[in-house]
C-alpha positions as CSV (number, residue, x, y, z in Angstrom):
1,X,-21.4,6.3,26.3
2,X,-19.3,8.2,28.8
3,X,-16.0,6.3,28.8
4,X,-14.5,8.4,31.5
5,X,-17.1,6.9,33.9
6,X,-17.1,3.4,32.4
7,X,-13.4,2.7,32.2
8,X,-12.1,4.5,35.2
9,X,-12.7,4.4,39.0
10,X,-11.0,6.0,41.9
11,X,-8.9,4.0,44.3
12,X,-7.0,5.9,47.0
13,X,-7.0,9.1,45.0
14,X,-5.4,7.3,42.1
15,X,-7.0,7.1,38.7
16,X,-6.9,3.6,37.3
17,X,-8.1,2.3,33.9
18,X,-8.9,-1.3,33.1
19,X,-6.8,-2.1,30.0
20,X,-9.4,-4.3,28.3
21,X,-12.0,-1.6,28.7
22,X,-9.6,0.9,27.2
23,X,-8.9,-1.5,24.3
24,X,-12.6,-1.5,23.6
25,X,-12.7,2.3,23.7
26,X,-9.7,2.4,21.3
27,X,-11.5,0.1,18.9
28,X,-14.8,2.1,19.0
29,X,-13.0,5.4,18.3
30,X,-10.9,4.1,15.4
31,X,-12.0,4.7,11.8
32,X,-13.0,1.9,9.5
33,X,-10.2,2.8,7.2
34,X,-7.8,2.3,10.1
35,X,-9.2,-1.1,11.0
36,X,-10.3,-2.8,7.7
37,X,-8.4,-3.4,4.5
38,X,-11.4,-3.0,2.2
39,X,-12.3,0.3,3.8
40,X,-8.7,1.5,3.5
41,X,-8.6,0.6,-0.2
42,X,-11.8,2.4,-0.8
43,X,-10.5,5.5,1.0
44,X,-7.3,5.4,-0.9
45,X,-9.3,5.1,-4.1
46,X,-11.3,8.2,-3.2
47,X,-8.2,10.2,-2.7
48,X,-6.2,9.2,-5.8
49,X,-7.2,12.2,-7.8
50,X,-6.4,14.7,-5.0
51,X,-2.8,13.6,-4.2
52,X,-0.2,10.9,-5.0
53,X,-1.1,8.8,-2.1
54,X,1.7,6.3,-2.3
55,X,4.2,9.2,-2.3
56,X,2.3,11.0,0.4
57,X,2.5,7.9,2.6
58,X,6.2,7.5,1.8
59,X,6.8,11.1,2.8
60,X,4.7,10.9,6.0
61,X,6.2,7.7,7.4
62,X,9.7,8.7,6.2
63,X,9.7,12.1,7.8
64,X,8.4,10.7,11.0
65,X,11.0,7.9,11.0
66,X,14.0,10.1,10.1
67,X,12.9,12.9,12.5
68,X,12.8,10.2,15.2
69,X,16.4,9.2,14.4
70,X,17.5,12.8,14.5
71,X,15.6,13.3,17.9
72,X,17.2,10.1,19.2
73,X,20.7,11.5,18.6
74,X,19.8,14.8,20.2
75,X,18.2,13.0,23.2
76,X,21.3,10.9,23.9
77,X,23.6,14.0,23.7
78,X,21.4,16.4,25.7
79,X,19.8,14.1,28.3
80,X,22.0,11.0,28.5
81,X,25.5,12.6,28.5
82,X,26.6,11.1,25.1
83,X,29.6,13.0,23.8
84,X,28.8,15.5,21.0
85,X,31.5,14.5,18.6
86,X,32.1,15.4,14.9
87,X,30.8,11.9,14.2
88,X,27.5,12.7,15.9
89,X,27.3,16.0,14.2
90,X,27.9,14.3,10.8
91,X,25.2,11.7,11.7
92,X,22.7,14.5,12.4
93,X,23.6,16.1,9.1
94,X,22.8,12.8,7.3
95,X,19.5,12.5,9.2
96,X,18.6,16.1,8.2
97,X,19.3,15.1,4.6
98,X,17.0,12.1,4.9
99,X,14.3,14.4,6.4
100,X,14.8,16.7,3.5
101,X,14.5,13.9,0.9
102,X,11.1,12.8,2.4
103,X,10.0,16.4,2.7
104,X,10.5,16.8,-1.1
105,X,8.5,13.6,-1.5
106,X,5.7,15.3,0.4
107,X,5.9,18.3,-1.8
108,X,5.7,16.2,-5.0
109,X,2.8,14.1,-3.6
110,X,0.8,17.3,-3.2
111,X,1.9,18.9,-6.5
112,X,3.9,21.6,-4.9
113,X,7.4,22.8,-5.8
114,X,9.7,22.9,-2.8
115,X,10.4,26.6,-3.3
116,X,6.6,27.3,-3.3
117,X,6.3,25.6,0.1
118,X,9.3,27.5,1.5
119,X,7.9,30.8,0.3
120,X,4.5,30.0,1.9
121,X,6.3,29.3,5.2
122,X,8.1,32.6,4.9
123,X,4.9,34.5,4.2
124,X,3.2,32.8,7.2
125,X,6.0,33.6,9.6
126,X,6.5,37.2,8.4
127,X,2.8,37.8,9.1
128,X,2.9,36.1,12.4
129,X,6.1,37.7,13.6
130,X,6.4,41.1,11.8
131,X,9.0,42.3,14.4
132,X,10.8,39.0,14.8
133,X,9.9,36.2,17.2
134,X,7.6,37.2,20.1
135,X,6.4,34.6,22.6
136,X,2.9,36.0,22.8
137,X,2.5,35.8,19.0
138,X,3.5,32.1,19.1
139,X,0.8,31.3,21.6
140,X,-2.0,33.6,20.5
141,X,-2.6,33.3,16.8
142,X,-5.0,35.1,14.6
143,X,-7.9,33.2,13.0
144,X,-6.7,31.2,10.0
145,X,-3.1,31.2,11.2
146,X,-2.3,27.5,11.1
């Protein structure tokens, strides 16, 4: 089904979407494991030998939450005129520590040592930027450079 035609129509050069049609579209494009408890349990069971899934979920949700807290402080300082005090700097330091804690959880969930992940990142970036950062290399990557 072509959802672009089904859920949208033009009205005075403005694109409008009917919210209930969009909700149906969202439901139809959502995996069973995202919608149904039994499917999720089955998927988690399938993955249990590959990674420590509880720890991986802890890391994923935790890094996202703590990164959001860090970004919120930055947003208020940069865009909303909040004063950048030593308290704010200390708060950001604490949020970075929380991000680091969850990052290590992710390393452990996948069976990696933190130093191993850091070294892989260095290897990737040295290959991508052999002469230091260059904009064109950041936008045009070689095959396999993820």
